[in-house]
N, C-alpha and C positions, 0 to 999 in steps of 0.2 A: 548493266544487267546481267549480259553474256555470262562477264569472270564471275559475278556474283555465285550463278549456276552451277557453272562450271567448278568452283571452289566447294559449294554446298557438296556434289555428288563426290568430288574426289575423297572430302575430307567424313562422309556418310559412308560412305562404301569401307571405310577404313574401322569404321566405329562399329558396321553391322558384323563385319568379317569379327572382330575383334570378341563380340558378342554370340556369334552365337561359338566359335571356341572357350570360350568361357562355357558357356551353357554345356557344351557336349566334356568339357575337363572336368567340373562338375559331379557330376555322375560317377566317373573314374575316380576322383579323390574320396568319393563317398564309397565306394567299395574298397580299396586301399586302407582307408579308417577301419573300416567292419574288420580287415583282414590284420591289420598290427594290433586291433584289442582283441580279435581270437587268440592271437599268437602270446598275447599280453596274461592273457586268461590260463595260455596251454603253462606257461611259466610258472603259476603262481597256484591255482588251485585247480588239482584237475576233477576232482570227485563232486564240486557243488554245481549249478546248473547254469551255464551263462544268462546272465539279464541283458538286455540289449538298454539303450537309456529310455526306450518309448515304455519298458515297464515288461517287453511281452519276453518270455524266456524263448531257447532254441533244445 
């Protein structure tokens, strides 16, 4: 029983750390995607308003 608890704690810790890092990285990736979309917009059409995927303009 002790080895089972120890193995669960070791594997559980790895899963929690990976989940934490993925959640933090998701915000950064979203910002990067928005920056890339802005750059794409700048190259193709400078005079039209930028409209995001959710329909709101900037």
